[in-house]
Each structure stands twice: as structure tokens, then as C-alpha cells.
DRENVO-796686 format. One record per atom (N, C-alpha, C): residue number from 1; residue in one letter; y, z, x. Coordinates in nm, 3 decimals, padded with zeros to 5 digits. Layout:
BEGIN
seq=NUM&type=a&north=Y&up=Z&east=X
...
***
This chain:
BEGIN
seq=1&type=x&north=01.102&up=-00.276&east=-02.721
seq=1&type=x&north=00.967&up=-00.239&east=-02.684
seq=1&type=x&north=00.869&up=-00.347&east=-02.730
seq=2&type=x&north=00.895&up=-00.406&east=-02.845
seq=2&type=x&north=00.806&up=-00.510&east=-02.896
seq=2&type=x&north=00.808&up=-00.631&east=-02.802
seq=3&type=x&north=00.928&up=-00.668&east=-02.756
seq=3&type=x&north=00.938&up=-00.782&east=-02.664
seq=3&type=x&north=00.865&up=-00.753&east=-02.533
seq=4&type=x&north=00.880&up=-00.632&east=-02.482
seq=4&type=x&north=00.812&up=-00.595&east=-02.357
seq=4&type=x&north=00.661&up=-00.597&east=-02.374
seq=5&type=x&north=00.614&up=-00.573&east=-02.496
seq=5&type=x&north=00.469&up=-00.579&east=-02.520
seq=5&type=x&north=00.420&up=-00.725&east=-02.515
seq=6&type=x&north=00.502&up=-00.816&east=-02.567
seq=6&type=x&north=00.466&up=-00.958&east=-02.569
seq=6&type=x&north=00.488&up=-01.022&east=-02.432
seq=7&type=x&north=00.602&up=-00.994&east=-02.371
seq=7&type=x&north=00.638&up=-01.047&east=-02.240
seq=7&type=x&north=00.670&up=-00.931&east=-02.146
seq=8&type=x&north=00.567&up=-00.876&east=-02.080
seq=8&type=x&north=00.591&up=-00.759&east=-01.994
seq=8&type=x&north=00.691&up=-00.790&east=-01.881
seq=9&type=x&north=00.774&up=-00.693&east=-01.852
seq=9&type=x&north=00.870&up=-00.705&east=-01.744
seq=9&type=x&north=00.893&up=-00.566&east=-01.686
seq=10&type=x&north=00.969&up=-00.561&east=-01.579
seq=10&type=x&north=01.000&up=-00.431&east=-01.519
seq=10&type=x&north=00.925&up=-00.410&east=-01.388
seq=11&type=x&north=00.937&up=-00.290&east=-01.334
seq=11&type=x&north=00.881&up=-00.262&east=-01.202
seq=11&type=x&north=00.729&up=-00.270&east=-01.197
seq=12&type=x&north=00.662&up=-00.226&east=-01.304
seq=12&type=x&north=00.516&up=-00.235&east=-01.304
seq=12&type=x&north=00.471&up=-00.380&east=-01.294
seq=13&type=x&north=00.535&up=-00.466&east=-01.369
seq=13&type=x&north=00.502&up=-00.608&east=-01.366
seq=13&type=x&north=00.532&up=-00.667&east=-01.227
seq=14&type=x&north=00.643&up=-00.627&east=-01.170
seq=14&type=x&north=00.680&up=-00.675&east=-01.037
seq=14&type=x&north=00.578&up=-00.630&east=-00.932
seq=15&type=x&north=00.532&up=-00.505&east=-00.944
seq=15&type=x&north=00.431&up=-00.455&east=-00.849
seq=15&type=x&north=00.302&up=-00.536&east=-00.859
seq=16&type=x&north=00.259&up=-00.567&east=-00.982
seq=16&type=x&north=00.138&up=-00.646&east=-01.000
seq=16&type=x&north=00.157&up=-00.788&east=-00.944
seq=17&type=x&north=00.275&up=-00.845&east=-00.965
seq=17&type=x&north=00.301&up=-00.980&east=-00.914
seq=17&type=x&north=00.293&up=-00.981&east=-00.761
seq=18&type=x&north=00.354&up=-00.882&east=-00.698
seq=18&type=x&north=00.350&up=-00.874&east=-00.551
seq=18&type=x&north=00.207&up=-00.850&east=-00.503
seq=19&type=x&north=00.133&up=-00.767&east=-00.574
seq=19&type=x&north=-00.007&up=-00.741&east=-00.534
seq=19&type=x&north=-00.092&up=-00.866&east=-00.547
seq=20&type=x&north=-00.068&up=-00.945&east=-00.652
seq=20&type=x&north=-00.144&up=-01.069&east=-00.670
seq=20&type=x&north=-00.116&up=-01.169&east=-00.558
seq=21&type=x&north=00.011&up=-01.181&east=-00.521
seq=21&type=x&north=00.046&up=-01.275&east=-00.413
seq=21&type=x&north=-00.009&up=-01.227&east=-00.280
seq=22&type=x&north=-00.003&up=-01.098&east=-00.256
seq=22&type=x&north=-00.056&up=-01.043&east=-00.131
seq=22&type=x&north=-00.206&up=-01.063&east=-00.123
seq=23&type=x&north=-00.275&up=-01.039&east=-00.235
seq=23&type=x&north=-00.420&up=-01.060&east=-00.238
seq=23&type=x&north=-00.455&up=-01.206&east=-00.212
seq=24&type=x&north=-00.375&up=-01.298&east=-00.266
seq=24&type=x&north=-00.400&up=-01.440&east=-00.245
seq=24&type=x&north=-00.385&up=-01.476&east=-00.097
seq=25&type=x&north=-00.279&up=-01.427&east=-00.034
seq=25&type=x&north=-00.258&up=-01.455&east=00.109
seq=25&type=x&north=-00.371&up=-01.395&east=00.192
seq=26&type=x&north=-00.410&up=-01.273&east=00.159
seq=26&type=x&north=-00.520&up=-01.209&east=00.232
seq=26&type=x&north=-00.650&up=-01.287&east=00.211
seq=27&type=x&north=-00.671&up=-01.336&east=00.090
seq=27&type=x&north=-00.795&up=-01.407&east=00.058
seq=27&type=x&north=-00.807&up=-01.539&east=00.133
seq=28&type=x&north=-00.699&up=-01.615&east=00.141
seq=28&type=x&north=-00.708&up=-01.744&east=00.211
seq=28&type=x&north=-00.722&up=-01.725&east=00.362
seq=29&type=x&north=-00.689&up=-01.606&east=00.411
seq=29&type=x&north=-00.703&up=-01.577&east=00.554
seq=29&type=x&north=-00.822&up=-01.486&east=00.584
seq=30&type=x&north=-00.902&up=-01.458&east=00.484
seq=30&type=x&north=-01.017&up=-01.367&east=00.499
seq=30&type=x&north=-01.126&up=-01.431&east=00.584
seq=31&type=x&north=-01.181&up=-01.353&east=00.674
seq=31&type=x&north=-01.295&up=-01.397&east=00.753
seq=31&type=x&north=-01.422&up=-01.353&east=00.681
seq=32&type=x&north=-01.498&up=-01.447&east=00.624
seq=32&type=x&north=-01.615&up=-01.407&east=00.547
seq=32&type=x&north=-01.724&up=-01.339&east=00.631
seq=33&type=x&north=-01.717&up=-01.353&east=00.761
seq=33&type=x&north=-01.815&up=-01.286&east=00.846
seq=33&type=x&north=-01.787&up=-01.136&east=00.858
seq=34&type=x&north=-01.659&up=-01.100&east=00.857
seq=34&type=x&north=-01.626&up=-00.959&east=00.870
seq=34&type=x&north=-01.602&up=-00.891&east=00.735
seq=35&type=x&north=-01.573&up=-00.970&east=00.632
seq=35&type=x&north=-01.554&up=-00.914&east=00.497
seq=35&type=x&north=-01.610&up=-01.014&east=00.397
seq=36&type=x&north=-01.725&up=-00.980&east=00.340
seq=36&type=x&north=-01.790&up=-01.076&east=00.251
seq=36&type=x&north=-01.739&up=-01.069&east=00.108
seq=37&type=x&north=-01.675&up=-00.959&east=00.066
seq=37&type=x&north=-01.625&up=-00.952&east=-00.072
seq=37&type=x&north=-01.479&up=-00.995&east=-00.077
seq=38&type=x&north=-01.439&up=-01.062&east=-00.184
seq=38&type=x&north=-01.301&up=-01.109&east=-00.196
seq=38&type=x&north=-01.203&up=-00.993&east=-00.217
seq=39&type=x&north=-01.079&up=-01.016&east=-00.180
seq=39&type=x&north=-00.973&up=-00.918&east=-00.203
seq=39&type=x&north=-00.935&up=-00.918&east=-00.350
seq=40&type=x&north=-00.895&up=-00.802&east=-00.400
seq=40&type=x&north=-00.849&up=-00.789&east=-00.538
seq=40&type=x&north=-00.706&up=-00.737&east=-00.537
seq=41&type=x&north=-00.624&up=-00.776&east=-00.635
seq=41&type=x&north=-00.486&up=-00.727&east=-00.640
seq=41&type=x&north=-00.476&up=-00.575&east=-00.642
seq=42&type=x&north=-00.573&up=-00.507&east=-00.703
seq=42&type=x&north=-00.571&up=-00.361&east=-00.711
seq=42&type=x&north=-00.567&up=-00.296&east=-00.573
seq=43&type=x&north=-00.622&up=-00.366&east=-00.473
seq=43&type=x&north=-00.624&up=-00.311&east=-00.337
seq=43&type=x&north=-00.484&up=-00.308&east=-00.275
seq=44&type=x&north=-00.391&up=-00.386&east=-00.332
seq=44&type=x&north=-00.258&up=-00.397&east=-00.275
seq=44&type=x&north=-00.149&up=-00.335&east=-00.361
seq=45&type=x&north=-00.189&up=-00.271&east=-00.471
seq=45&type=x&north=-00.090&up=-00.205&east=-00.556
seq=45&type=x&north=-00.036&up=-00.081&east=-00.486
seq=46&type=x&north=00.092&up=-00.055&east=-00.505
seq=46&type=x&north=00.151&up=00.066&east=-00.450
seq=46&type=x&north=00.091&up=00.187&east=-00.518
seq=47&type=x&north=00.062&up=00.288&east=-00.440
seq=47&type=x&north=00.007&up=00.412&east=-00.495
seq=47&type=x&north=00.105&up=00.525&east=-00.467
seq=48&type=x&north=00.153&up=00.585&east=-00.572
seq=48&type=x&north=00.250&up=00.694&east=-00.558
seq=48&type=x&north=00.179&up=00.827&east=-00.578
seq=49&type=x&north=00.214&up=00.921&east=-00.495
seq=49&type=x&north=00.156&up=01.054&east=-00.506
seq=49&type=x&north=00.234&up=01.134&east=-00.609
seq=50&type=x&north=00.168&up=01.233&east=-00.662
seq=50&type=x&north=00.233&up=01.325&east=-00.754
seq=50&type=x&north=00.340&up=01.401&east=-00.677
seq=51&type=x&north=00.465&up=01.401&east=-00.725
seq=51&type=x&north=00.572&up=01.469&east=-00.650
seq=51&type=x&north=00.548&up=01.618&east=-00.635
seq=52&type=x&north=00.464&up=01.675&east=-00.719
seq=52&type=x&north=00.434&up=01.818&east=-00.710
seq=52&type=x&north=00.333&up=01.846&east=-00.598
seq=53&type=x&north=00.261&up=01.744&east=-00.556
seq=53&type=x&north=00.158&up=01.762&east=-00.455
seq=53&type=x&north=00.222&up=01.768&east=-00.316
seq=54&type=x&north=00.204&up=01.878&east=-00.248
seq=54&type=x&north=00.262&up=01.894&east=-00.115
seq=54&type=x&north=00.160&up=01.859&east=-00.008
seq=55&type=x&north=00.210&up=01.806&east=00.103
seq=55&type=x&north=00.125&up=01.775&east=00.216
seq=55&type=x&north=00.122&up=01.895&east=00.309
seq=56&type=x&north=00.009&up=01.911&east=00.374
seq=56&type=x&north=00.001&up=02.018&east=00.474
seq=56&type=x&north=00.081&up=01.976&east=00.597
seq=57&type=x&north=00.115&up=02.072&east=00.680
seq=57&type=x&north=00.189&up=02.039&east=00.802
seq=57&type=x&north=00.104&up=01.955&east=00.895
seq=58&type=x&north=-00.030&up=01.973&east=00.888
seq=58&type=x&north=-00.119&up=01.893&east=00.973
seq=58&type=x&north=-00.114&up=01.745&east=00.932
seq=59&type=x&north=-00.111&up=01.721&east=00.801
seq=59&type=x&north=-00.103&up=01.583&east=00.752
seq=59&type=x&north=00.030&up=01.521&east=00.792
seq=60&type=x&north=00.137&up=01.596&east=00.779
seq=60&type=x&north=00.269&up=01.545&east=00.817
seq=60&type=x&north=00.275&up=01.517&east=00.967
seq=61&type=x&north=00.213&up=01.602&east=01.049
seq=61&type=x&north=00.212&up=01.581&east=01.193
seq=61&type=x&north=00.135&up=01.454&east=01.229
seq=62&type=x&north=00.022&up=01.429&east=01.164
seq=62&type=x&north=-00.054&up=01.307&east=01.189
seq=62&type=x&north=00.027&up=01.183&east=01.153
seq=63&type=x&north=00.106&up=01.192&east=01.046
seq=63&type=x&north=00.191&up=01.080&east=01.005
seq=63&type=x&north=00.298&up=01.053&east=01.110
seq=64&type=x&north=00.357&up=01.159&east=01.164
seq=64&type=x&north=00.458&up=01.144&east=01.268
seq=64&type=x&north=00.396&up=01.085&east=01.394
seq=65&type=x&north=00.276&up=01.129&east=01.430
seq=65&type=x&north=00.207&up=01.073&east=01.547
seq=65&type=x&north=00.180&up=00.923&east=01.529
seq=66&type=x&north=00.143&up=00.884&east=01.406
seq=66&type=x&north=00.115&up=00.743&east=01.379
seq=66&type=x&north=00.241&up=00.659&east=01.398
seq=67&type=x&north=00.354&up=00.704&east=01.343
seq=67&type=x&north=00.479&up=00.632&east=01.360
seq=67&type=x&north=00.522&up=00.630&east=01.506
seq=68&type=x&north=00.504&up=00.740&east=01.574
seq=68&type=x&north=00.540&up=00.750&east=01.715
seq=68&type=x&north=00.462&up=00.646&east=01.796
seq=69&type=x&north=00.332&up=00.636&east=01.771
seq=69&type=x&north=00.248&up=00.540&east=01.844
seq=69&type=x&north=00.286&up=00.397&east=01.807
seq=70&type=x&north=00.317&up=00.374&east=01.679
seq=70&type=x&north=00.350&up=00.238&east=01.633
seq=70&type=x&north=00.478&up=00.186&east=01.697
seq=71&type=x&north=00.572&up=00.277&east=01.726
seq=71&type=x&north=00.698&up=00.235&east=01.783
seq=71&type=x&north=00.708&up=00.262&east=01.933
seq=72&type=x&north=00.594&up=00.290&east=01.997
seq=72&type=x&north=00.591&up=00.303&east=02.141
seq=72&type=x&north=00.647&up=00.432&east=02.196
seq=73&type=x&north=00.652&up=00.535&east=02.112
seq=73&type=x&north=00.703&up=00.664&east=02.159
seq=73&type=x&north=00.601&up=00.740&east=02.242
seq=74&type=x&north=00.645&up=00.842&east=02.304
seq=74&type=x&north=00.555&up=00.927&east=02.381
seq=74&type=x&north=00.558&up=01.067&east=02.324
seq=75&type=x&north=00.451&up=01.141&east=02.349
seq=75&type=x&north=00.440&up=01.277&east=02.297
seq=75&type=x&north=00.475&up=01.374&east=02.411
seq=76&type=x&north=00.572&up=01.457&east=02.384
seq=76&type=x&north=00.610&up=01.558&east=02.482
seq=76&type=x&north=00.581&up=01.696&east=02.427
seq=77&type=x&north=00.520&up=01.780&east=02.508
seq=77&type=x&north=00.489&up=01.915&east=02.464
seq=77&type=x&north=00.567&up=02.014&east=02.549
seq=78&type=x&north=00.607&up=02.120&east=02.485
seq=78&type=x&north=00.680&up=02.225&east=02.556
seq=78&type=x&north=00.586&up=02.327&east=02.612
***
């Protein structure tokens, strides 16, 4: 634990590293006319929901519709 305090490692560190690189790529490609504030790594960190928190069926349906549209599916109703 002492070593991890001095030299952090693990999944949290990896997530921050990926967020920093993603923010850098987004920043060098940022259009200052459409977004005047710089990107921050916090905007790209993975956000996990509480496993106890359940989604409503409406939220789940919207998620399915989004994937369906993204992959060119069609909606069929009975």
C-alpha cells in the first residue's frame, strides 16, 4: 500500500491515463469557434453507475433504440 501511494498503479491510474490522452487528442482537434473552453480529462473518465440503481424500462428502451439506429436497424411494431 505504501508503494501504491508513492507510485500509483492499477485500474484507476489506467483510467486517468486514458482520459488524459483522449482529452489531448480532443483538444488538438477542437474547433475554438464551436467550443471555446478546453477539454479536461475529467470529461473522459469512465462513470460507473451504482449497481443497486435500476433503470426504468423507458430508459432501457431508449438505449435499445439508440443502438438500433446506430447499427442501421429498423423498428417493427406488432
